[in-house]
Structure formats: structure tokens, C-alpha cells
SERO-4910 file (N, C-alpha, C, O; in steps of 0.05 Angstrom, whole numbers):
BEGIN
 pado doro    nc1    nc2    nc3   cac1   cac2   cac3    cc1    cc2    cc3    oc1    oc2    oc3
  Met    A     16    -15      1      3     -1      0     15     21     -3      7     39    -18
  Glu    A     43     20     15     65     57     16     66     58    -15     64     80    -25
  Leu    A     69     31    -33     88     37    -66     59     55    -69     59     79    -65
  Leu    A     37     41    -75     15     50    -86     -2     75    -78    -19     84    -94
  Glu    A      3     86    -57      3    107    -47     22    131    -53     13    154    -55
  Arg    A     47    127    -55     63    146    -63     69    152    -95     76    172   -108
  Ala    A     60    123   -102     55    130   -133     33    137   -143     37    143   -166
  Ala    A      4    141   -133    -21    166   -122    -18    188   -126    -31    202   -142
  Gln    A      5    195   -107      6    233   -100      3    242   -136    -17    255   -141
  Tyr    A     18    238   -153     14    245   -162      3    235   -189    -12    216   -188
  Arg    A     10    246   -215    -12    226   -248      7    212   -264      1    198   -283
  Val    A     43    219   -250     57    197   -267     79    198   -250     84    222   -246
  Thr    A     99    180   -236    108    172   -215    138    167   -221    141    144   -212
  Phe    A    157    173   -228    185    166   -248    192    144   -219    195    152   -196
  Thr    A    192    115   -229    190     97   -217    228     95   -193    233     80   -174
  Glu    A    252    125   -212    272    114   -196    265    139   -175    285    145   -162
  Asp    A    244    152   -170    245    168   -145    216    154   -132    200    169   -122
  Leu    A    209    124   -133    200    110   -112    217     96   -102    218     87    -79
  Lys    A    235     93   -125    260     67    -99    279     80    -94    296     63    -89
  Gln    A    289    102    -91    290    114    -70    281    131    -44    296    140    -26
  Asp    A    256    133    -45    230    121    -22    238    105    -13    255    108      5
  Ala    A    235     90    -17    243     59    -22    264     44     10    264     31     31
  Gly    A    278     62    -12    312     53     11    322     25      9    346     20     13
  Asp    A    310     12      4    323    -17     -9    314    -27    -29    297    -44    -33
  Ala    A    334    -12    -49    321    -30    -80    321    -60    -83    321    -69   -106
  Asn    A    320    -77    -63    308   -101    -76    284   -117    -53    274   -139    -56
  Arg    A    279    -97    -33    246    -83    -27    233    -80    -53    215    -94    -63
  Phe    A    250    -55    -65    229    -36    -73    213    -49   -102    192    -45   -114
  Ile    A    245    -71   -105    233    -92   -140    202   -105   -132    179    -99   -137
  Gly    A    215   -125   -117    200   -140   -102    167   -134    -99    147   -148   -104
  Arg    A    170   -109    -91    140    -83    -79    133    -80   -110    109    -84   -118
  Leu    A    151    -72   -128    136    -70   -162    124    -86   -177    106    -80   -192
  Ala    A    138   -112   -171    129   -129   -183    109   -140   -183     96   -149   -202
  Leu    A    105   -141   -152     75   -157   -143     57   -136   -153     41   -145   -168
  Ala    A     55   -105   -149     43    -82   -157     34    -85   -192     16    -73   -203
  Glu    A     46    -97   -200     43    -97   -228     31   -121   -231     13   -122   -248
  Gly    A     39   -155   -209     29   -179   -221      1   -164   -224    -15   -156   -241
  Thr    A      2   -166   -202    -40   -153   -184    -61   -124   -210    -85   -120   -214
  Gly    A    -33   -113   -221    -55   -110   -240    -63    -73   -234    -80    -61   -247
  Ile    A    -44    -56   -205    -54    -45   -203    -51    -16   -208    -65      4   -204
  Asp    A    -20    -22   -221      0      3   -228     -8     -5   -256    -21    -24   -264
  Arg    A     10     23   -273     11     18   -306     47     22   -306     60     34   -289
  Arg    A     54      9   -326     87     14   -326     87     37   -355     71     32   -373
  Ala    A    101     56   -358    115     54   -387    141     72   -386    152     82   -367
  Glu    A    147     72   -416    170     84   -408    175    120   -422    158    124   -440
  Leu    A    189    139   -419    186    161   -426    215    164   -425    233    155   -412
  Thr    A    210    186   -450    239    205   -443    245    227   -433    236    248   -441
  Arg    A    268    225   -409    263    244   -395    285    269   -412    308    266   -421
  Pro    A    262    301   -413    270    321   -428    299    329   -426    316    324   -443
  Arg    A    302    338   -410    321    349   -398    351    336   -407    370    347   -419
  Glu    A    348    308   -397    380    296   -391    370    268   -425    383    249   -432
  Gly    A    344    277   -437    347    253   -468    355    234   -460    372    224   -473
  Arg    A    345    219   -430    346    186   -427    325    176   -428    306    192   -430
  Val    A    317    151   -426    289    132   -424    288    133   -395    309    130   -383
  Ala    A    265    137   -380    257    128   -353    231    112   -355    211    109   -370
  Asp    A    242    101   -330    211     80   -327    193    101   -318    201    121   -307
  Val    A    163     96   -323    138    116   -300    126    103   -290    129     80   -298
  Val    A    109    105   -271     85     92   -268     60    110   -251     59    126   -231
  Ser    A     36     96   -273     16    114   -262      4     94   -245     15     72   -243
  Val    A    -19     98   -231    -41     89   -218    -66     82   -232    -77     99   -247
  Thr    A    -76     60   -226   -106     65   -247   -129     71   -222   -126     70   -197
  Arg    A   -154     78   -240   -187     75   -226   -188     65   -199   -192     77   -178
  Glu    A   -182     26   -207   -190     12   -188   -168     24   -161   -175     24   -137
  Ser    A   -151     31   -167   -127     28   -146   -134     46   -127   -136     40   -103
  Lys    A   -144     91   -146   -137    111   -132   -170    100   -107   -170    108    -84
  Ala    A   -189     85   -115   -217     80   -107   -207     62    -87   -217     65    -64
  Val    A   -182     35    -91   -174     22    -54   -161     42    -39   -162     37    -15
  Leu    A   -143     76    -49   -136     77    -32   -158     99    -21   -150    111     -1
  Asp    A   -178    106    -28   -189    141    -21   -201    121     -3   -203    127     21
  His    A   -215     87    -15   -231     66     12   -229     65     45   -241     62     66
  His    A   -198     71     30   -178     62     56   -155     80     74   -132     78     83
  Arg    A   -176     97     74   -165    129     87   -171    126    118   -179    105    128
  Asp    A   -168    144    131   -164    130    161   -173    154    164   -157    170    154
  Pro    A   -190    165    173   -203    187    188   -203    207    204   -213    229    203
  Asp    A   -186    193    221   -181    203    238   -143    219    240   -134    239    252
  His    A   -131    200    223   -105    212    198   -101    226    173    -79    231    163
  Asn    A   -135    236    160   -126    240    139   -118    271    135   -130    292    137
  Ser    A    -88    264    130    -82    298    125    -95    319     91    -86    341     84
  Gly    A   -106    311     83   -126    319     50   -104    309     37   -102    327     20
  Gln    A    -90    297     34    -68    271     -6    -93    279    -23   -111    264    -29
  Met    A    -92    294    -27   -112    266    -63    -87    253    -71    -63    255    -70
  Tyr    A   -108    238    -81    -89    225    -92   -101    206   -133   -114    185   -134
  Tyr    A    -95    218   -150    -97    210   -176    -95    184   -197    -87    161   -192
  Ser    A   -100    191   -215   -103    153   -231    -97    164   -260   -101    188   -267
  Gly    A    -85    143   -278    -85    159   -294    -53    179   -315    -31    189   -311
  Trp    A    -65    176   -329    -46    189   -350    -57    216   -345    -47    235   -357
***
């Protein structure tokens, strides 16, 4: 859920940024593989305009956003918006 929540804070999130946030590369790779395997994330490649290199990005599906919204803790709701799709 942490990975999904982090990715849903933006329309599109660079996987490299998520990996840095995870701190443990092996743990991150396992989580991303699980997320992709269950169909909750969409993954694509795009060219980073400034660097001119290809980067992986993820976008959360509408269904995953609904799961996040449903599981919000009303006592600890910071008002964070979640996004889905490109």
C-alpha cells in the first residue's frame, strides 16, 4: 500500500524516485513486481526531456485510486489527493 499511495500522489511517478523513497532496492523491486502482477499500476517508458534518457514511470489505475480512497483513515486524513491515469 505504501508504494501505491506514493505513486498515487502524482499523475505519473518516476520509478527511480519511488526506489529512492523505498531505501532498499530489493524490497522496492519486489513491491513493484507485486503491484504490476496484480494489475494495480500501469508502467511505461518515456524520455526525460532535460537529460534525453529513457526512464520508467508508473501511473495508478482508477480502481487502485478507489482502493486508496476507501482505506483512508478518517482520524489521520491529511487531505492528500490521489490521482489515477495519465
